[in-house]
Residue, then its C-alpha position, 0 to 999 in steps of 0.5 A: m396150091d403150090p405148083a412145085r408139088l406137081t410134075r409139070v407135063n405141059d402148060t395145062e397138064w400137071r401130075i401127082e405121081p403115084v405114091g403110097a396106096m395110089r393105084v394110078p396118077a392124079i392129073l390136073y388140067a389147068d394153067e399155072a395161075t389157075i393151079q395156084d388159085m386151087d385150094d390144097k384140098v384138091y391135091e389131097q382129094a384127087a390123090n385119094v380118089a386114085t387109091l380106089p379099087g378098079i380105077v382106070r388110067a388116072s384120077y382127073a381134076m378139071p380147071d374149075a376144081h375145088w374142095g368137095y365131099g370126097f371127090p373134088i368138085g371138078g373130079v372125074a374117074a372111071f372104074d372097071a367092074e370086071a376089075d372089082g371096081i367101085v361106084s362112089a356116092g361121094g364121087v357123084g355128090f348130093d345134087i345128083s344130075c345137077g345140070v344145064r339146059t340152054m334154049l335158043t330164042n327168036i327175040e332180039p336183045a332190044r325187045i328184052r331190055e324194053r320189058q326186062r323188069e316185067l320179064a324178071d318179075a314174071f320168071l320169079e313168080k312162075v318158077p319156084a326158087g329157094v330152099g324148100s321151094q315147092s310148085g303147084i305140081s303134086l305127084s302121087d306115089s305112082e306118078l313119082d315112080a313113073m317120073l323116076a323111070g321116065g325122066a323128061e319123057w314122062a314130063i312131056r307125056s304129062g303136058w310139060g315140054d316138047i317132044r322135039d326136046l328129047e333129041r337134044i337131051e343127054e340120054r335122050g331124056r331118059m336114063l335107062g336102068g333107073n329103078p324107083g324101087f330103090i328110092s326110099e319113102r323119105a326121098h319120095t316125100r321130099q320130091r312130091r311137091e318139088m318138080g319144076t323148082l330151081g332150089s337154092g345155092n348156085h342154081y339159076l335161070e338166066v336170060q342171056e345175050v350172046t356177045e362173042i363168037f369164037d368158032p363161027v362154023t360150030a356156032e352156026g351149027f348150034g344155032l348161035s349168032p352174035h346178039r342172040i338171046v338164050v335162056t339157060i337153066h341150072c338145077g338138079s334133082r332137088g331133095l330127092g337127089h340129096q336124100v339118095g346121096s345121104e342114105f347111100l353114103t351112110e350105107m356104103a361107109a358102113a359096108a366098105p370094110g366088109q367088101g375089103i375096101v380101105l377108105p383114105d377118107r370116109e367121104l369116099a364111101c363106095a361099094r363094088i359095082n357088082s355087089p348088091l349095094g352097088e347095084r342098088y345105088l346105081g338104080a337109085m342114082w339113075a332114077a335120080i338122074n331121071c328126076a333131074l331131067a324131068n325137072r329141067e324139062i318142066i322148068g323149060h316148059f315154064a320158060r316157054e310160057v313166060f316168054s309167050g305171055i310177054f312176047p306172043d311170037a316167042e319161040l324157044d328151041l332147045l340147044y342141049d341139056v347136059s348133066h354133071n354129078t353123075c356116074k354112067k356106064e360108057r364105052h371108052v378106048v383105053d390103051g387101044v382096047d374098047r372097055a365098058l367103064f363106070v365114069h364118075r363126073k362130079g362137077a364135070t360135064r360130059a364132052f363127047g367129040p365130033g362123030h360120037p354116035d350118042l349125039p343127035e345127027a344135027l350136032r354130030d359133026f360139031g361135037q357135043p355142046v358143053l354148057i359152062g356156067g359162070s357167075m351172075g355178074t360175069g358171063s357163061h360159055i358154050l363150048a363143044g366137045t373135042a376128039t382129044s377129050e376122050e384120051k384126056a379125061f374120058s370125054s369130060a370137061c369143066h362145068g363152071a367157074g368154080r368157087r374161090m370163096s366159101r358161101h360163109q365167107a361170101y356172106k360176110t363180104w357182101k350184102g345181097r342188096q349191094v350185089v343186086d344194086e351193083l348188077a342193076a347198074r350194069g344192066i343185069l336184073v337179079r331176082s331172088h327170095s333170099s338176100r343171103g342167097i344172093a350174097e353167097e353167090a356174089p360174082g366175086a365168090y367165083k373164079d374167073v370163068d374166062a380163065v377156066v374156059d381158056a385153060a379147058e380149051q388149051a388142055g384139049l378138053a373142049r373148044k370155045v364156041a360162044r360167050l354169053v352175058p346175063l340180062v335177067c337172073i333168077k336165083g334160088 
């Protein structure tokens, strides 16, 4: 993207001024080099979001923003139901509540390296991964509905998980308002055998080592120290979330003209929040969030079983579990007024600052852990929410490195075996059932995660706490 197209506010804030049908500006957070690395479609999509009814303050794009479906991936926007605001299935995405969970362990890196191959193989066998992957868990219709209403709470009651985890999960493990009655039979069918599975694409399970601490006080509060081993899980609501997104996008696109909504792009299909269609979508989407929370809780349980099978003294305690690809009703202060808003975060993560009442007491002084995935060959980051993020972007931050190359381009550029061998030579063991999937997720297909995280910190969206590098990576 050419920075000359934007109004530069400072080193990390850029504006698209309102023109035409735009109701508010679009604001992009990134340094100049990262702006130049963004595709032009981010400009178009961020501006299109700014035309939607009931949008509040601005349409935002995070430093990892890239072309998405309707909204840019890395897009944030809030809407006011009292101002005829909308909810957009395209503003949430297909992989509803795709998110990240990081678990702390008491196992030293040397012990991991001694049994690294055994650990990698055990994870590949225990955690189903890949397109259409299924687990040994098969749910009846009543069990599916209980899961869709109960989220991680349901998983723990069913024997997969630890009750102590709930304090460290966004929404305390259960998204209220999730309505299984709004989930189609097709979505039910797709999810019946998919609980406890990673799926494909950029989803992963990694065993990581903390290699650098940037904020010692917050790191200590989070339970992080140099050379500590953590386990990070990145996945979402699997086939059910995709089905919900697909069905409601089609229905919303057809219904928009009847609600007086002019769409600059059909992919921005939406409905008034207070309409029957909008209410049905929210109930279904919130149920899909519960599906993702339950899925990550089950995979976390599997991770504990794998570790205890190899290291009998292993302890895995949850640091935090946070979603992206959501729309939630939250209270935010806008121009000095406390308002209830429906905040869409697509490829963006919630980043509440210190003192926020929704954070568990043990973390409240430090701000919410913000878990940023990189690529399997570079590294990941743990950040903390800041007080300034509320004003910057409704307490939101980036969620990953962001792609710089399409999956098709990556597949043409690399071979899966080549990527596996190169990473093994650097001490990173990758396991996957799909050679093509590895090629599509090659480290070179992603932006520089360190640069993205630096830009997020400079913009005041979140502050750096620790950097992690992978030792074992299970890819979908």
